Z-matrix of the N, CA and C atoms (Angstrom, degrees):
N
C 1 1.448
C 2 1.536 1 111.44
N 3 1.341 2 116.52 1 -40.82
C 4 1.458 3 119.81 2 179.96
C 5 1.527 4 110.87 3 -64.27
N 6 1.346 5 117.00 4 -36.62
C 7 1.461 6 120.35 5 179.57
C 8 1.521 7 111.23 6 -64.54
N 9 1.340 8 117.23 7 -38.57
C 10 1.462 9 120.66 8 179.31
C 11 1.529 10 110.87 9 -66.11
N 12 1.327 11 116.57 10 -40.83
C 13 1.464 12 120.45 11 179.28
C 14 1.526 13 110.36 12 -64.95
N 15 1.331 14 116.37 13 -41.11
C 16 1.458 15 120.41 14 179.08
C 17 1.529 16 110.79 15 -65.29
N 18 1.322 17 116.28 16 -43.36
C 19 1.468 18 120.26 17 178.55
C 20 1.519 19 110.77 18 -62.25
N 21 1.320 20 117.27 19 -42.11
C 22 1.465 21 121.23 20 178.73
C 23 1.526 22 110.67 21 -63.38
N 24 1.324 23 116.85 22 -40.69
C 25 1.466 24 120.19 23 179.14
C 26 1.528 25 110.79 24 -64.29
N 27 1.326 26 117.17 25 -41.51
C 28 1.462 27 120.82 26 179.68
C 29 1.521 28 110.59 27 -65.78
N 30 1.332 29 117.39 28 -45.55
C 31 1.464 30 121.26 29 179.07
C 32 1.519 31 110.40 30 -62.61
N 33 1.312 32 117.64 31 -41.01
C 34 1.465 33 121.03 32 179.41
C 35 1.521 34 110.93 33 -63.95
N 36 1.308 35 116.27 34 -41.50
C 37 1.466 36 119.45 35 179.78
C 38 1.518 37 110.72 36 -63.26
N 39 1.328 38 118.06 37 -42.03
C 40 1.459 39 120.87 38 178.41
C 41 1.514 40 110.77 39 -66.09
N 42 1.309 41 117.54 40 -35.33
C 43 1.459 42 120.97 41 -178.85
C 44 1.514 43 113.38 42 -68.75
N 45 1.313 44 117.70 43 -22.82
C 46 1.461 45 120.86 44 -177.82
C 47 1.520 46 113.11 45 -83.31
N 48 1.318 47 117.44 46 -13.07
C 49 1.462 48 119.02 47 -175.44
C 50 1.524 49 112.55 48 -129.38
N 51 1.336 50 118.84 49 62.45
C 52 1.457 51 118.89 50 179.86
C 53 1.524 52 113.21 51 -68.08
N 54 1.339 53 118.39 52 -22.25
C 55 1.450 54 121.18 53 -179.71
C 56 1.526 55 111.28 54 -67.43
N 57 1.318 56 116.89 55 -19.33
C 58 1.454 57 120.12 56 -178.28
C 59 1.521 58 111.48 57 -67.67
N 60 1.318 59 117.66 58 -16.75
C 61 1.457 60 121.46 59 -179.11
C 62 1.515 61 110.25 60 -90.05
N 63 1.307 62 116.82 61 74.99
C 64 1.456 63 119.51 62 175.22
C 65 1.522 64 108.80 63 -137.58
N 66 1.299 65 114.37 64 149.33
C 67 1.462 66 122.26 65 -177.50
C 68 1.526 67 107.85 66 -116.30
N 69 1.321 68 117.09 67 132.23
C 70 1.462 69 120.35 68 176.82
C 71 1.523 70 108.08 69 -79.54
N 72 1.310 71 114.70 70 107.04
C 73 1.459 72 121.84 71 -177.25
C 74 1.525 73 111.32 72 -77.38
N 75 1.327 74 116.16 73 -35.87
C 76 1.464 75 120.89 74 -179.16
C 77 1.524 76 109.01 75 -157.31
N 78 1.322 77 115.26 76 160.69
C 79 1.459 78 121.43 77 175.78
C 80 1.518 79 108.37 78 -146.18
N 81 1.317 80 115.85 79 130.39
C 82 1.457 81 121.12 80 174.89
C 83 1.525 82 107.49 81 -107.29
N 84 1.317 83 116.00 82 108.01
C 85 1.459 84 120.27 83 -179.77
C 86 1.524 85 110.96 84 -66.69
N 87 1.328 86 116.60 85 -41.30
C 88 1.463 87 119.78 86 -177.22
C 89 1.530 88 112.09 87 -66.39
N 90 1.331 89 117.35 88 -34.36
C 91 1.471 90 120.95 89 -179.45
C 92 1.528 91 112.54 90 -100.39
N 93 1.327 92 117.64 91 -4.06
C 94 1.464 93 123.59 92 -178.51
C 95 1.532 94 111.89 93 55.57
N 96 1.329 95 116.04 94 48.90
C 97 1.460 96 120.94 95 -179.53
C 98 1.524 97 109.14 96 -117.58
N 99 1.334 98 115.69 97 124.86
C 100 1.460 99 122.60 98 172.83
C 101 1.521 100 107.36 99 -99.64
N 102 1.331 101 117.15 100 131.29
C 103 1.460 102 122.08 101 177.14
C 104 1.520 103 106.99 102 -109.60
N 105 1.332 104 115.94 103 112.53
C 106 1.459 105 122.17 104 -176.40
C 107 1.515 106 110.46 105 -113.99
N 108 1.330 107 115.49 106 144.74
C 109 1.455 108 121.53 107 176.91
C 110 1.527 109 107.31 108 -130.81
N 111 1.337 110 117.08 109 144.78
C 112 1.460 111 121.21 110 -179.70
C 113 1.521 112 109.92 111 -64.49
N 114 1.325 113 116.45 112 140.60
C 115 1.453 114 122.61 113 -178.71
C 116 1.516 115 110.18 114 109.05
N 117 1.324 116 116.02 115 179.86
C 118 1.458 117 118.85 116 176.93
C 119 1.527 118 109.41 117 -107.70
N 120 1.302 119 116.54 118 -177.19
C 121 1.464 120 120.76 119 -173.89
C 122 1.525 121 113.07 120 -59.58
N 123 1.331 122 117.35 121 -25.98
C 124 1.466 123 120.42 122 -176.44
C 125 1.524 124 113.98 123 -91.98
N 126 1.341 125 118.14 124 -20.84
C 127 1.473 126 117.83 125 -173.31
C 128 1.526 127 115.13 126 -134.25
N 129 1.304 128 118.92 127 25.26
C 130 1.465 129 119.48 128 -177.29
C 131 1.525 130 112.83 129 -77.65
N 132 1.322 131 118.20 130 -25.58
C 133 1.465 132 120.67 131 -177.98
C 134 1.521 133 109.80 132 -77.42
N 135 1.320 134 114.98 133 114.39
C 136 1.461 135 122.62 134 -179.37
C 137 1.526 136 107.47 135 -135.75
N 138 1.332 137 118.77 136 171.51
C 139 1.467 138 119.79 137 177.48
C 140 1.530 139 113.07 138 -59.44
N 141 1.335 140 116.96 139 -32.26
C 142 1.470 141 121.65 140 176.94
C 143 1.518 142 107.84 141 -129.38
N 144 1.323 143 116.33 142 125.24
C 145 1.457 144 120.07 143 179.98
C 146 1.525 145 110.08 144 -124.25
N 147 1.331 146 114.35 145 150.77
C 148 1.464 147 121.68 146 177.71
C 149 1.526 148 107.93 147 -116.17
N 150 1.310 149 115.64 148 124.26
C 151 1.462 150 121.70 149 -177.87
C 152 1.526 151 109.14 150 -112.38
N 153 1.329 152 115.04 151 137.71
C 154 1.463 153 121.37 152 174.37
C 155 1.520 154 107.98 153 -119.05
N 156 1.328 155 115.96 154 126.65
C 157 1.459 156 121.91 155 176.62
C 158 1.522 157 107.25 156 -106.92
N 159 1.332 158 115.88 157 115.33
C 160 1.457 159 120.90 158 -176.44
C 161 1.521 160 110.14 159 -107.47
N 162 1.323 161 114.14 160 136.30
C 163 1.466 162 121.23 161 177.61
C 164 1.523 163 106.84 162 -145.49
N 165 1.337 164 119.11 163 147.06
C 166 1.466 165 119.18 164 -179.59
C 167 1.529 166 112.67 165 -52.99
N 168 1.337 167 117.20 166 -47.03
C 169 1.467 168 121.97 167 179.61
C 170 1.524 169 108.03 168 -146.05
N 171 1.319 170 116.34 169 131.93
C 172 1.473 171 120.56 170 173.94
C 173 1.524 172 107.10 171 -98.36
N 174 1.329 173 116.76 172 86.96
C 175 1.458 174 121.04 173 -178.46
C 176 1.524 175 112.02 174 -104.28
N 177 1.324 176 115.90 175 2.38
C 178 1.455 177 121.00 176 -177.54
C 179 1.527 178 107.64 177 -153.18
N 180 1.311 179 117.56 178 139.98
C 181 1.458 180 121.01 179 -178.18
C 182 1.534 181 112.33 180 -82.85
N 183 1.325 182 118.43 181 -15.15
C 184 1.467 183 121.21 182 -176.73
C 185 1.531 184 113.25 183 -58.29
N 186 1.350 185 119.92 184 -45.55
C 187 1.469 186 118.57 185 178.47
C 188 1.536 187 112.52 186 -61.34
N 189 1.311 188 116.73 187 -36.91
C 190 1.462 189 120.34 188 178.37
C 191 1.523 190 110.57 189 -65.89
N 192 1.318 191 116.95 190 -45.39
C 193 1.466 192 120.67 191 178.79
C 194 1.529 193 111.23 192 -60.62
N 195 1.326 194 116.13 193 -41.87
C 196 1.459 195 119.82 194 178.38
C 197 1.517 196 112.08 195 -63.07
N 198 1.315 197 115.65 196 -42.45
C 199 1.461 198 120.22 197 179.43
C 200 1.521 199 111.47 198 -66.42
N 201 1.316 200 116.90 199 -41.81
C 202 1.467 201 120.39 200 179.52
C 203 1.527 202 111.74 201 -64.13
N 204 1.319 203 117.12 202 -25.85
C 205 1.467 204 119.14 203 177.32
C 206 1.532 205 111.93 204 -81.81
N 207 1.338 206 117.95 205 -21.41
C 208 1.464 207 121.32 206 -178.29
C 209 1.526 208 113.25 207 -94.81
N 210 1.316 209 117.97 208 -30.87
C 211 1.463 210 120.35 209 -176.99
C 212 1.527 211 114.25 210 -59.01
N 213 1.333 212 120.61 211 -37.48
C 214 1.469 213 118.76 212 178.70
C 215 1.531 214 113.30 213 -58.24
N 216 1.321 215 118.23 214 -28.86
C 217 1.461 216 120.54 215 177.18
C 218 1.527 217 110.12 216 -63.88
N 219 1.335 218 116.48 217 -46.35
C 220 1.469 219 121.04 218 179.50
C 221 1.523 220 110.30 219 -67.64
N 222 1.321 221 116.14 220 -50.97
C 223 1.466 222 120.06 221 -177.13
C 224 1.521 223 111.79 222 -65.29
N 225 1.323 224 117.58 223 -36.06
C 226 1.458 225 121.09 224 179.24
C 227 1.518 226 112.54 225 -61.80
N 228 1.317 227 116.92 226 -29.54
C 229 1.463 228 121.15 227 177.94
C 230 1.525 229 111.91 228 -87.09
N 231 1.324 230 116.34 229 -40.19
C 232 1.457 231 121.07 230 -172.40
C 233 1.528 232 114.33 231 -88.57
N 234 1.323 233 117.21 232 -32.80
C 235 1.467 234 121.01 233 -172.80
C 236 1.532 235 109.20 234 -154.00
N 237 1.338 236 118.17 235 63.72
C 238 1.463 237 122.19 236 -167.18
C 239 1.525 238 116.98 237 -64.96
N 240 1.321 239 119.24 238 -23.04
C 241 1.467 240 119.38 239 -176.24
C 242 1.527 241 113.38 240 -100.75
N 243 1.318 242 117.85 241 8.80
C 244 1.464 243 121.10 242 -175.46
C 245 1.523 244 112.80 243 -73.89
N 246 1.323 245 114.43 244 144.44
C 247 1.460 246 121.68 245 165.42
C 248 1.520 247 105.09 246 -91.75
N 249 1.322 248 116.17 247 136.74
C 250 1.458 249 120.84 248 -171.02
C 251 1.521 250 111.04 249 -120.98
N 252 1.326 251 115.71 250 132.70
C 253 1.464 252 120.71 251 165.32
C 254 1.527 253 104.98 252 -117.37
N 255 1.310 254 116.37 253 141.07
C 256 1.454 255 119.03 254 -177.00
C 257 1.520 256 110.77 255 -142.08
N 258 1.338 257 113.53 256 159.22
C 259 1.464 258 120.24 257 174.24
C 260 1.517 259 108.49 258 -146.06
N 261 1.310 260 115.12 259 148.60
C 262 1.461 261 122.63 260 175.93
C 263 1.523 262 106.97 261 -109.64
N 264 1.331 263 116.54 262 123.02
C 265 1.459 264 121.21 263 -177.62
C 266 1.520 265 110.00 264 -125.21
N 267 1.336 266 115.28 265 155.07
C 268 1.458 267 119.57 266 176.81
C 269 1.525 268 109.83 267 -94.67
N 270 1.323 269 116.58 268 -174.96
C 271 1.460 270 121.80 269 -176.63
C 272 1.525 271 112.81 270 -61.75
N 273 1.328 272 117.21 271 -26.06
C 274 1.466 273 120.94 272 179.79
C 275 1.522 274 112.22 273 -88.77
N 276 1.328 275 117.17 274 -3.09
C 277 1.458 276 120.87 275 -179.37
C 278 1.515 277 113.98 276 90.16
N 279 1.326 278 117.42 277 2.39
C 280 1.464 279 120.61 278 178.61
C 281 1.526 280 109.28 279 -71.33
N 282 1.328 281 116.30 280 133.37
C 283 1.459 282 121.30 281 -178.00
C 284 1.526 283 109.50 282 -80.97
N 285 1.327 284 115.84 283 125.97
C 286 1.461 285 122.68 284 179.40
C 287 1.524 286 110.79 285 -93.98
N 288 1.349 287 116.21 286 -41.42
C 289 1.465 288 120.86 287 -177.76
C 290 1.521 289 109.39 288 -155.06
N 291 1.329 290 115.59 289 157.65
C 292 1.460 291 121.97 290 176.90
C 293 1.518 292 108.85 291 -137.79
N 294 1.324 293 115.16 292 167.36
C 295 1.453 294 119.77 293 176.29
C 296 1.510 295 111.64 294 -173.05
N 297 1.309 296 115.39 295 165.38
C 298 1.462 297 122.36 296 174.91
C 299 1.519 298 107.83 297 -136.43
N 300 1.310 299 115.31 298 151.22
C 301 1.454 300 119.97 299 179.43
C 302 1.510 301 110.58 300 -177.24
N 303 1.313 302 114.95 301 -149.92
C 304 1.459 303 121.75 302 178.27
C 305 1.520 304 108.50 303 -124.54
N 306 1.311 305 115.57 304 175.70
C 307 1.462 306 119.74 305 -179.56
C 308 1.524 307 111.80 306 -61.15
N 309 1.317 308 117.03 307 -30.48
C 310 1.462 309 119.81 308 -177.60
C 311 1.526 310 113.75 309 -98.38
N 312 1.322 311 117.87 310 -8.66
C 313 1.470 312 122.54 311 178.55
C 314 1.525 313 107.08 312 -147.02
N 315 1.315 314 116.21 313 105.29
C 316 1.466 315 121.25 314 -173.46
C 317 1.524 316 113.82 315 -72.32
N 318 1.314 317 118.14 316 -6.78
C 319 1.458 318 120.63 317 178.52
C 320 1.515 319 111.88 318 84.11
N 321 1.310 320 114.93 319 -175.90
C 322 1.459 321 121.24 320 -179.36
C 323 1.519 322 110.39 321 -88.72
N 324 1.311 323 115.78 322 146.44
C 325 1.457 324 121.25 323 176.52
C 326 1.517 325 109.53 324 -84.42
N 327 1.315 326 115.65 325 131.07
C 328 1.454 327 121.43 326 173.47
C 329 1.519 328 106.95 327 -106.99
N 330 1.325 329 116.71 328 109.87
C 331 1.461 330 120.65 329 -179.93
C 332 1.512 331 109.43 330 -75.37
N 333 1.335 332 116.25 331 134.37
C 334 1.456 333 119.41 332 176.19
C 335 1.518 334 110.42 333 -78.42
N 336 1.318 335 116.37 334 -28.57
C 337 1.465 336 121.87 335 175.38
C 338 1.519 337 107.09 336 -154.39
N 339 1.285 338 116.07 337 141.11
C 340 1.463 339 119.74 338 178.72
C 341 1.518 340 109.39 339 -67.10
N 342 1.329 341 117.79 340 146.85
C 343 1.459 342 119.79 341 176.06
C 344 1.524 343 110.03 342 -59.00
N 345 1.308 344 114.87 343 146.32
C 346 1.458 345 119.47 344 179.83
C 347 1.518 346 109.92 345 -62.92
N 348 1.296 347 116.14 346 131.68
C 349 1.459 348 121.40 347 178.67
C 350 1.518 349 108.11 348 -93.71
N 351 1.306 350 115.11 349 124.26
C 352 1.457 351 120.31 350 178.25
C 353 1.512 352 106.96 351 -101.85
N 354 1.312 353 115.51 352 116.97
C 355 1.457 354 119.76 353 -178.65
C 356 1.520 355 110.00 354 -82.50
N 357 1.312 356 114.70 355 139.04
C 358 1.456 357 120.25 356 177.58
C 359 1.524 358 108.70 357 -72.77
N 360 1.315 359 116.79 358 143.92
C 361 1.460 360 118.69 359 177.73
C 362 1.526 361 110.45 360 -62.87
N 363 1.301 362 115.89 361 141.50
C 364 1.463 363 121.59 362 -179.40
C 365 1.522 364 108.16 363 -100.23
N 366 1.326 365 115.30 364 125.69
C 367 1.464 366 119.94 365 178.78
C 368 1.524 367 108.88 366 -74.70
N 369 1.310 368 115.43 367 140.96
C 370 1.461 369 119.95 368 178.27
C 371 1.522 370 108.88 369 -66.48
N 372 1.313 371 115.50 370 132.46
C 373 1.457 372 119.51 371 -179.23
C 374 1.525 373 109.11 372 -92.16
N 375 1.324 374 114.58 373 134.74
C 376 1.463 375 119.31 374 176.66
C 377 1.515 376 107.91 375 -106.09
N 378 1.318 377 117.33 376 141.46
C 379 1.462 378 119.02 377 -179.83
C 380 1.530 379 110.67 378 -63.62
N 381 1.302 380 115.02 379 143.65
C 382 1.470 381 120.62 380 178.69
C 383 1.522 382 108.95 381 -69.75
N 384 1.345 383 117.33 382 143.49
C 385 1.469 384 119.50 383 178.49
C 386 1.528 385 110.27 384 -63.87
N 387 1.300 386 116.39 385 142.09
C 388 1.470 387 121.74 386 -176.83
C 389 1.480 388 113.88 387 -86.12
């Protein structure tokens, strides 16, 4: 009876944390982007995979574009026949962009919101002397 209770407790604990099963597929130190895929290092490659790209703040689309151009190289070697859905999220979990594609073509990025545009201060213009 004690063994059954222990087994149930272990199974319940695993069932409460499915997010813990993710494998870091890539990391860009310069851009501070973690690329995570569901599963562990031994079983993440499946016919359909979901990728999450995490970054503290997505304030520019350039890092995302660069990553989307590099990921097919990794996926093409590791999991070439996969269909891919992906999302880019910030530290708070807010979705910045999503997309679908294949291992060799990540597809187009759909931005959920455009990056905030910061306008440069405008200097006051003085009339030219006559």
